[in-house]
C-alpha positions as CSV (number, residue, x, y, z in Angstrom):
1,G,0.0,0.0,0.0
2,H,3.0,2.4,0.2
3,G,3.6,2.4,-3.6
4,F,7.4,2.1,-3.4
5,R,9.5,-0.1,-5.7
6,S,9.9,-3.5,-4.2
7,D,13.7,-3.6,-4.7
8,L,14.1,-0.3,-2.8
9,V,11.9,-1.6,0.0
10,D,13.9,-4.8,0.2
11,M,17.1,-2.7,0.6
12,L,15.4,-0.7,3.5
13,I,14.4,-4.0,5.2
14,Q,18.0,-5.2,5.0
15,L,19.1,-2.0,6.8
16,K,16.8,-3.1,9.7
17,P,15.8,0.5,10.7
18,A,14.4,0.8,14.2
19,F,12.1,3.7,13.2
20,L,11.0,5.8,10.3
21,R,10.6,9.6,10.8
22,F,8.3,11.2,8.2
23,P,7.1,13.1,6.3
24,G,10.6,14.5,6.0
25,Q,12.5,17.6,6.8
26,S,11.6,21.0,5.2
27,L,9.0,19.3,3.0
28,R,7.3,22.7,2.7
29,N,6.1,25.4,5.0
30,A,3.4,23.1,6.4
31,F,2.6,19.4,5.8
32,R,-1.2,19.3,5.6
33,W,-1.7,15.6,6.2
34,K,-5.5,15.7,5.3
35,D,-4.6,16.7,1.8
36,S,-2.3,13.7,1.5
37,V,-4.8,10.9,2.3
38,G,-7.7,9.4,0.4
39,P,-7.7,8.4,-3.3
40,W,-4.5,9.5,-4.9
41,E,-6.1,11.1,-7.9
42,Q,-8.2,13.4,-5.6
43,R,-5.2,14.7,-3.7
44,P,-4.6,18.4,-4.5
45,G,-0.8,18.2,-4.3
46,H,1.3,21.2,-3.4
47,F,4.3,23.4,-4.4
48,G,7.2,23.1,-2.0
49,D,8.5,26.6,-1.6
50,V,11.6,25.5,0.3
51,W,12.9,23.2,-2.5
52,N,10.9,24.8,-5.4
53,Y,9.2,21.8,-7.0
54,W,5.7,20.4,-7.3
55,T,4.5,17.1,-5.7
56,D,1.2,15.3,-6.1
57,D,1.4,14.0,-2.5
58,G,1.1,10.4,-3.8
59,L,3.5,9.6,-0.9
60,G,1.3,10.8,1.9
61,F,0.5,10.2,5.5
62,F,-1.0,6.8,5.0
63,E,1.9,5.7,2.7
64,G,4.4,6.7,5.4
65,L,2.6,4.7,8.0
66,Q,2.3,1.7,5.7
67,L,6.0,1.8,4.7
68,A,7.1,1.8,8.4
69,E,4.8,-1.2,9.0
70,D,6.1,-3.0,6.0
71,I,9.8,-2.6,6.9
72,G,9.3,-3.4,10.6
73,A,10.1,0.1,11.8
74,M,8.5,2.3,14.4
75,P,6.7,5.2,12.7
76,V,7.5,8.7,14.1
77,W,5.2,11.3,12.6
78,V,6.3,14.9,12.7
79,F,3.3,17.1,12.6
80,N,2.9,20.8,11.8
81,S,3.6,23.1,14.8
82,G,2.7,26.4,13.0
83,I,6.3,27.3,12.5
84,S,8.4,27.0,9.3
85,H,11.4,28.5,7.6
86,T,9.5,31.4,6.3
87,D,6.5,31.8,8.6
88,E,5.1,31.3,12.0
89,I,1.8,31.7,13.9
90,D,1.1,33.4,17.2
91,T,0.9,30.9,20.1
92,R,-2.5,32.3,21.0
93,V,-4.0,30.8,17.9
94,I,-2.6,27.2,18.0
95,A,-5.9,25.5,18.7
96,P,-6.5,24.5,15.0
97,F,-3.0,23.0,14.8
98,V,-3.6,21.0,18.0
99,Q,-6.8,19.7,16.6
100,D,-5.2,18.8,13.3
101,A,-2.5,16.8,15.1
102,L,-5.2,15.0,17.2
103,D,-7.1,14.2,14.0
104,G,-3.9,12.8,12.5
105,I,-3.3,10.6,15.5
106,E,-6.9,9.4,15.3
107,F,-6.4,8.5,11.6
108,A,-3.3,6.5,12.6
109,I,-4.5,4.7,15.7
110,G,-8.3,5.4,16.1
111,P,-10.9,2.7,15.8
112,P,-12.3,2.1,12.3
113,T,-15.6,3.5,13.6
114,S,-14.1,6.9,14.4
115,R,-14.3,9.8,11.9
116,W,-10.7,9.6,10.8
117,G,-10.1,6.0,11.6
118,S,-12.9,5.1,9.2
119,L,-11.0,6.9,6.4
120,R,-8.0,4.8,7.2
121,A,-10.1,1.7,7.1
122,S,-11.6,2.7,3.7
123,M,-8.0,2.9,2.4
124,G,-7.5,-0.8,3.2
125,H,-6.1,-0.7,6.8
126,P,-8.9,-1.2,9.4
127,Q,-6.5,-2.1,12.1
128,P,-4.7,0.8,13.8
129,F,-1.1,1.5,12.9
130,D,1.5,1.2,15.7
131,L,2.1,4.9,16.1
132,R,3.6,5.5,19.5
133,Y,5.7,8.6,19.0
134,V,5.2,12.0,17.3
135,G,7.5,15.0,16.8
136,V,6.3,18.6,17.2
137,G,7.6,20.5,14.2
138,N,10.8,20.4,12.3
139,E,13.8,22.9,12.6
140,D,11.6,25.3,14.5
141,C,14.3,26.9,16.6
142,G,15.1,30.6,16.4
143,K,11.5,31.8,16.0
144,L,9.6,34.2,18.2
145,N,6.9,31.7,18.9
146,Y,9.1,28.7,19.5
147,L,7.9,28.2,23.1
148,G,4.5,27.4,21.7
149,V,5.8,24.0,20.7
150,G,5.8,23.1,24.4
151,Q,2.1,24.2,24.7
152,I,1.2,22.1,21.7
153,A,2.9,19.0,23.2
154,Q,1.0,19.4,26.4
155,L,-2.3,19.9,24.7
156,V,-1.8,16.9,22.5
157,E,-1.1,14.9,25.7
158,L,1.5,12.6,24.2
159,R,4.9,12.0,25.4
160,V,7.0,13.7,22.7
161,K,10.7,13.0,22.4
162,K,12.7,16.1,23.4
163,L,14.6,17.4,20.4
164,K,18.0,18.9,21.3
165,T,19.3,21.6,18.8
166,Y,23.0,22.4,18.5
167,P,24.8,25.6,17.4
168,L,26.4,25.3,14.0
169,D,29.5,27.4,14.7
170,V,32.7,25.3,14.3
171,Q,34.0,26.3,17.8
172,Q,30.7,25.6,19.4
173,M,30.3,22.2,17.6
174,F,33.7,21.1,19.0
175,S,32.9,22.3,22.5
176,N,29.7,20.1,22.4
177,A,31.9,17.0,22.5
178,H,31.1,17.0,26.3
179,V,27.5,18.2,26.1
180,F,26.2,14.8,27.2
181,D,28.8,14.1,29.9
182,K,26.6,15.5,32.7
183,T,23.2,14.6,31.2
184,P,21.0,13.0,33.9
185,R,20.9,9.3,33.3
186,N,17.4,8.9,34.5
187,G,15.9,11.7,32.5
188,P,14.2,11.7,29.1
189,K,16.0,10.2,26.1
190,A,18.2,12.4,23.9
191,F,17.3,12.4,20.2
192,V,20.0,13.9,18.0
193,S,18.2,13.7,14.7
194,E,20.7,15.7,12.6
195,Y,24.1,17.5,13.0
196,A,26.0,19.5,10.4
197,L,28.1,22.6,10.1
198,I,26.3,25.0,7.8
199,G,28.0,28.0,6.3
200,D,29.1,29.2,2.9
201,R,32.6,27.7,3.1
202,Q,31.8,24.6,5.1
203,A,28.6,23.7,3.2
204,R,30.2,24.0,-0.2
205,N,33.7,22.6,0.3
206,G,34.1,21.3,3.8
207,T,37.1,22.3,6.0
208,L,39.6,20.4,8.1
209,F,38.6,22.3,11.2
210,G,34.9,21.5,10.5
211,A,35.6,17.8,10.1
212,V,37.6,17.7,13.3
213,S,34.9,19.6,15.2
214,E,32.2,17.2,14.0
215,A,34.5,14.2,14.9
216,G,34.9,15.6,18.4
217,F,31.1,15.9,18.7
218,L,30.7,12.3,17.6
219,I,33.3,11.1,20.1
220,G,31.1,12.7,22.8
221,L,28.1,10.8,21.5
222,E,30.1,7.5,21.3
223,T,31.5,8.0,24.9
224,N,28.0,8.4,26.3
225,R,26.2,5.9,24.0
226,L,25.4,3.5,26.8
227,D,24.0,6.1,29.2
228,C,22.4,8.7,27.0
229,T,20.0,6.3,25.4
230,F,18.7,7.0,21.9
231,I,20.9,8.8,19.4
232,L,20.7,9.1,15.6
233,T,23.1,11.3,13.7
234,I,23.1,12.5,10.1
235,A,25.8,14.8,8.6
236,L,24.2,15.6,5.3
237,Q,26.3,18.7,4.7
238,D,29.5,16.6,4.9
239,I,28.2,14.2,2.3
240,I,27.3,17.1,0.0
241,A,30.8,18.5,0.4
242,V,32.4,15.2,-0.5
243,M,30.1,14.9,-3.6
244,R,31.2,18.3,-4.7
245,R,34.9,17.4,-4.4
246,I,34.6,14.3,-6.5
247,G,32.5,16.1,-9.2
248,F,29.0,14.9,-8.6
249,L,27.7,18.3,-7.4
250,Y,28.6,21.8,-8.5
């Protein structure tokens, strides 16, 4: 039901991922999940103003949940918090966003007799999906209304993994090698979903100092791996820099 090529899914299964976080990062200013479910030909689609291309939303909320189930991974749905790269809402008007998140959760795990659970059932999945974790927003830091994310989490009444953000300056990245050394071992789990040094020089070409600083940060994660619980790291900018050096990107 997810619509992916079987050979690609087979490769994902071989990786044995523990979880699948979706719909993805910087998909657009807001992922409107209700526009991404139901018959594919009736989905309105959208223009992604972050990456500047059109998508028909054939890979929607349902397909993400189905893919996670098919590959044996735990789904982690990141819902809209009202904050994006280019826009944000006042925290006093977050009620529609909270309701939208609750409706999405009902679609995923509600009984087939519920309003949104019945839509899921009509799409061929009457049994609830195994959705246990959600994320509130993506890359929302640095905004005036960022503290509203906490209010949304409380109103949704789910245990949301705390997302820790890290400064991107080279010196600060290196100093974060010890950021987890004094983290309480009985507190909430740490989820490092992405790390990268982003700047004109670092992002395009990579630097030795940048590589050393990221290595130092990774050593800190490795040192605390048994005590600081759950950590995932992705250094996308480093991959891009390497691809530029060998001629794949310009």
